[in-house]
N, C-alpha and C positions, 0 to 999 in steps of 0.2 A: 503494499498501500504505500503511496506517496501523498501527503497533505500540501495542500496548497491554502496561502494566507487567507486571512477573513476579509470580507466586504461587506456593506451593506446591503440588503434584500433590496431596499427601496429605490436604489439609488441607480444600477444595472441590472440587466437579465443576468439569467442562469449561465446563458451560452456565453456572456461578457465574464462572468466570474470565471469560469474555466478558461476560456483563450487566453485570458488576461493574466490568470495565475499561473498558465503552463508556461506561457513567454518569462514571467517571472522566475521560473525554476529554468531556464533555458531547454525546454523540450521542446520546440517548435521543431527542429530538424531531425529529431531522432525519435518522436512520439508513437509508441507502439499501437497495431490496430486491433490486437485481441483483448480488449478491456471487456473484462467480465462482470463488470457492478461499479457502480458511481456512489459513494454514499455522502450525503451533508450534513454535517453536523451541525446546529442549529443552536441558539441560547435565547430564545423568544423569537425577535423578528431578524437578529443578527446572525449571519451563516460565520459560525465560527473558522470551519475548515472543510474541505471536499478530499475527500477518500477515493483513489482510484485504483480498483483492483484489475492485475494484468494477469490473464490465464493462462495455464497451461492448454495445449490444442487439446480439445475431450476426445477420448478414446470410449468404446462401449464393445458390449458382446453380443454376436448371434452365435447360441447354441456355444459352443467351445472355444468360436474362433471371436479372437480379439481384434477389432478394425481401428486402426488411430496410424499416424504419421510413423511410428517407431515398428510398426507391427508389419507381417508379410503380408504383402496384396492379397486382398480378398477379391477373387477371379470368380465371378459369375458367368456361367453358361447360360445365354438366354435363350431356350427354345422358343417363348412366344409362343405363336400360333402355326411355327412347322411342322407339328405332328399331324397339321390338316383335319383332325378330329379323331384322330386311330391312336386308341389304347398301347397298341403295339408298338407305332412309331415311336410313341412317347417313352416308351419303355428302353426304347432304344438309344434316344437321345439321351436319359439318364446316364445308361452305361458308358455311352460317348465320354459324355462332362467324368464319370469316375473316372475312368482309364486315362484321360488325359491329365487328370490331376486338379481340376477345377473344383475350387470351396462349396460352390453352390450353383442348382439348376434351378433355373425359374421359368416358370409358364404365363400363364395369363387367364383369368379367371373370367370368362366372360358370361352374363346373361342377356343377350340381346335384347329382350324387353325391355331388361330394366337398366339399360344403359343408354338405349337410342331411341327416339320414335321411327317408326318405317320411313324409309327416306330412300331416293333414287340417288343419294348424294354418291359419286366416286371419289375414291383417296388420292386425288391429283393425278399424277405421274405414275404412281405406286402400281395402278391396276385400274382397267377400263370396267373390272366387275364393280356391282354395286358396294357400298361399305357395309349395307346390312347380310348381304348375302355371304359377302368374304367372312363377317364375324359369326353369321350364323352356321356357317357349314364347317366353320373349326372349334365349334364350341365342345367341351367335355365335359361329360355326365359328373355331377355331384359326386356319384360311386367311381367311377373314372379317375377323379383326382384326387378321392381318400385312398382309393389302392397306388397311385402314384406317388402319393407321399410317405405309405407304408414302405412301397418298395425303398423310395431313396431312405428313408430310416436302417432298411436292412443292408443296403448300400453305404451307408456311413457318409452320404452325403447330403448336404442342407437342402433344404426344399423350401423353395418362395415362387410365390404367383402374385402378380399383380392385378388387384383387383381394379373393375371400372365401373361398380355401380356398391351401395351399401348394403344391397343383398348378397351380392358376392362378397363383402367383407364378413357379412354372417357366416355365409358358409365356410371360408377359408377359418375364423374364429372354430367351428365344430372342428376344424384339423388341428386346430393345435397349432397351427403358422408360428413360428420365432420371430417374426418381424414383417414389416411391411415396405415393398418396393412399389411405390409412386410413379406412375408412369409422367410426362410432361405435361399431355392434356388434360391433367386433374391439378395442377398446380395451382390454379384459380378457382377450383371447386370447393369453395370455402367449407360449406357444409359436410362436404366428402371430406374435406382435411381434419374437420373437426371429431366427425364422429370417429375415426382412425386416430387420433390425438388421443380422445378418452381412453381409450384401451391400452395407452403408456407403452406400446411395445416399441422397439427401436426403428426408424422409419430410415429408407433408402430414397431419396426424392430427385428425380430427374430436373432438368431445367433446360429442355427444347423450349423454342419459339416464345420466349420469356423475358421482360424485361428487369432491370437490377430490383426497381421498387415493388414489382411483384414475389420476386423471390423474398425479399425483403420480409415482406408481408406473411408468408406461408413459413419462413423461420419464425418469427415471432410468434407463431400460433403456436408452433409445435416445443418451443422453449417455454412458453407461458404454461403448457401442459406439462414439463418435464421431460419431455420426449426426447431421448437419445436419439441424437440425427447425422445423417450424410447428404451430403450433395453431389450430382451427378453433372458436371458441364456433359451437354448434351446438344447435339447440332439435329433437329427432327427433317432432316432430308434424308430420304432413301434410293440410293445412297447419298450420303455427304462427299464432296467435293473436300481435296486434302484441307485450300485455303480458308473452308468454312469452318474449319474443327475449333479455332482458337483456343489451345493446348493452354495459353498464358494467363488464363481465366481459372484456372487451381488453384494458383498462387493468389488469386485477388481473392476468391472465396475462402480459402483458409485464413487471409487477414482479417476481413472483412466479419466473417461468419463464428471463427473460432470453432469448426468442425470438421471433422475427418472429409475430407474432398476426393473425388474420383471422376471416372468417365464413362458415358454412356456413347460405344464408339458405333458409327452406322457408316462410318468408310469401308472402302473395300481393302480387304488385308490387315495386316496386324501391325503397321508401322506406327499409326498415329495411336493407338493401345501402348505400345511399347513408349513412345514418346511421352505418353503422359505419366509412364511411371518414373521415366526421368524428370519429368515435372513436378512429382511430387503427388501423385495420385495414389490414394489408398485403394482404390475400389477400380477395377476392369468389368467391364460387363459388355459381352459381344454376342451377337446372336450365333446359333451353330444350326447347323444341317446334316444330314445323310449324305444329301448331294445336292449341289448346287441348282442342277436340272429339274429339280423334283417342281413340282406347280405351287403356287404360293406368292404372295409379295414379297416377301423378306429372305426365301431362300437364297437370292441372287448373290446377296450381299452378306450370306450369313458363312460364317468359316465349317469347311469340313474339318471330320477327325482329325486327320494330320495338321491340318493349321491350327486347331484348339491347343493341339500338345505342343508346338512351338511357340503359341501365346504363351500358355502356362510356363515353359521353360526358360524364354525371356525375361518373363515379369519377373520370374523369381531371381534370374542373373542379376537383372539390372538393379533389384531392390536390394541386394549384396554389394553393390559396384556404388552405392548412394555415401560412401562416409566421406567425412570432411575434413580429417585427420593427416597433415603432412608430417612423417616423420620418417628413417630408416627403418623399416620392418628386419625382423628378425630372419625372415624368409629371404629378403634380399641379401645378407651379409655373404654369405659364398659368393654369389654373383658382385659385389662389391669388391671383393678380394681380387679376383682375377681382370675384370672391366676396369677399374681405375689404375691411375699409374704413381708411380714413387719417383721421387727423386734421384735421376742416374748419371754418372761420369759420362760426360760425351766424349771426352777424351782424356787419353793419360795424365794426371793433375799431379804435381811435385809438391814434395812439403813446402808449407807457407804462402802457395800459389794462392791467389785472390781467385775467389769463386764467382763466375760471371756466367754471360748468356752463350758464351764461346765455349766453355768447356763443363757447362751443366745442361742436361735435357731431362724430360719426363718421359717414362717408359712403362708400359705393362709387366708383371702384373703389381699390384697394390701390397705387396708384401714385403717392401722397407721399411723402415723406420720413419723415412721423411714424408708424409704424401705430396703429391705435385701442387695440393693447394697451399703448401708453405713453401714453393719453390722461391720465392721473391724474398722470403724473411730470409734466405741462406746467401744471395749475393752479398757482395762486401766482405764477407767472413773469409779467414784465411783453413787452408789444409794443413791438419794438424800432422800429415804424414803424408808418404805417397799412396795414391789410389790410381788403382789399374782403370783403364775405359770400361765401359757397362757396370761396373760396379754401382750398385744400389747405396746411396749414399747412408753412413750412420751419424749419431750425435758426436761418437765418439771420434769421427774424421774432421771435427771441425773444434779450431782452437776458440 
């Protein structure tokens, strides 16, 4: 906590108090973004001080998996509707996710009549079929969803499903789903968000086709209900162009919202998902399929089994590579011994001869007493004895 000096409430606004006080303590240039609380200390009408709490990035758990910036990337294999309404295909996709090493396999829970009115609208360039017909043909029954959730439990992979109606939430509650993944389209559906928030389970929220003020509103709603929350940078174009992915938003979300951040990636391939991990993503979500040539609006942008394996492998590798400590590693010492150089006699050097660049040089290996980095410290000193050419210089050779 940092306390700032007192001001009269009647004279200036709260924002003036905060801003001027921060200037007084020289925080203007280095003010951290992840404030988790501001406390005003008053005596009557006098503000005595303001305490500002700077928080550590939040973490939370889904089943046994910890999600946070310092934890392994939580990888969601998104089946979505790529099962085309088939329970058997859905099971095969669970197997694909498990074999690839994903942490979670995610479906979509559609009860078409409850989530939309009957309409002839088509999903843009994604498909020429009506949205109603696409969703209706890809519904799984409540019984099928229950069996898939049990199958995931047997396979030891987390089952999640994105609901698109309150009735779908109720169905998933019967399954005892451990967390909720909310799609971008529902980000501004405030009654729907409130209904989920009251359940108090962790939420992963996609943020496609939204503005920052809309995201802030949704985040405030979940935080007010004390719901563990993660945000996914999302571009709701299928497939997305690389230039529209905006990986830099990951860092912005982390600073502004102080929650774990990831990506729900709809671009072709695994490049941007891997880039997201390098940018600090704690969660990666990608669609998966048995075959890109299968019918369905999401199949061609989805990962086939071998691609999913590469994604998981890449995410794990990049996460391990994100350290920020620069020092000589113990593992580097054997290489340092042969790859660096020592100070060596360039020519035969006679007793009392002055060391110079004419009679000294540096050569591998680094097994001599005097490393190359100390070369210029030796120049100008005298030889204590005769030194043969190519001998590594020792301190006993110097007067």
